[in-house]
N, C-alpha and C positions, 0 to 999 in steps of 0.2 A: 553300395556306398556311393555317395555323391562326390563329384569332383570338387576340389578346393576352389573357392572363388578367387578370381584375380583381384589384385589390389584395387583396380578401378571398380569392379563389381562390389567390393567391400565398402568403398566410399559411397557408391550409389545406395546400397542397402542402409548405410548409416544415415544418410540424408532422409531416406524414406522413414526410418525409425524416428528420427528427430521430428519430422513433420507430424507423425502420428502422436507422439508424446506431447507435443506443443499445441496440438489442435484443441480448441476449447471444448468441442464435443467429447473428445476422449477424456479430458480432465474432468468435465462434469459427470460423465458416465462412471469414470473410475471412482470419484468421490462418493457418488450415490451407491455404487455396488459395495464398496468397502464399508461405508457407514451401515448399510443394510445388514451385511453379514455380521459385523461387530455387534450391532444392536441385537440381532437374533441370538448370538452367542451369550450376550449379557442377560437376555430374557429366558434363556433355556433353563428349564427346571433341572435341578441337580440329578434327578433320577433318569433324565433323558440323555444318557451317556452316548448312545449311538448317534443321536441327532447332533449333539455337541461336537462329536468327532467329525461327522460329515461337514458341519459348518466350518470347523477349523481347517479341514482339508480344502474346502472351497476358498477360504481366505488365503491359504498357502498357494493354491493354484493361481489365484488372481495376482498375488504378489510376484510369483515366478514369471508370469506373463510379462509384467513390467520389467523385471530384471533381464529377461531375454532381450527385450527391445533396447534397454540401456546397454547391454553387452554388445549389441550390434553397433551402437553409437561409438562405444569405446574402440571396438575393432576397426571401425572406419577412421577414427582419429590416428590410430597406429598406422593404418594403410596410407593416410595422407603423409605422415612423416617418412615412411619408407619410400613413397613416390618422390618426395622432395629430395631425399638422399640420392636416389637413382638419377634424378635430373641434375644434381650437383656433380656427378661423376662423368657426365657426357660432355 
């Protein structure tokens, strides 16, 4: 099991996640991938249940990836608040 990250490391990780999410290349790639998967699901024949299931899993994985990045950003925001409180007590 990995060691918990320090507050400073959480803030750094949040900034890295923010830069990734806000990068134009990430946004363009995200939109292309999501659109391609959704289009494939819509075009999938009703009898191709296995393929449709796999496509839905791919879409879920793609969205989970973004949620993880967003979670790092939120954790970083909380770490900034905790660091601010620590500074206030010194």
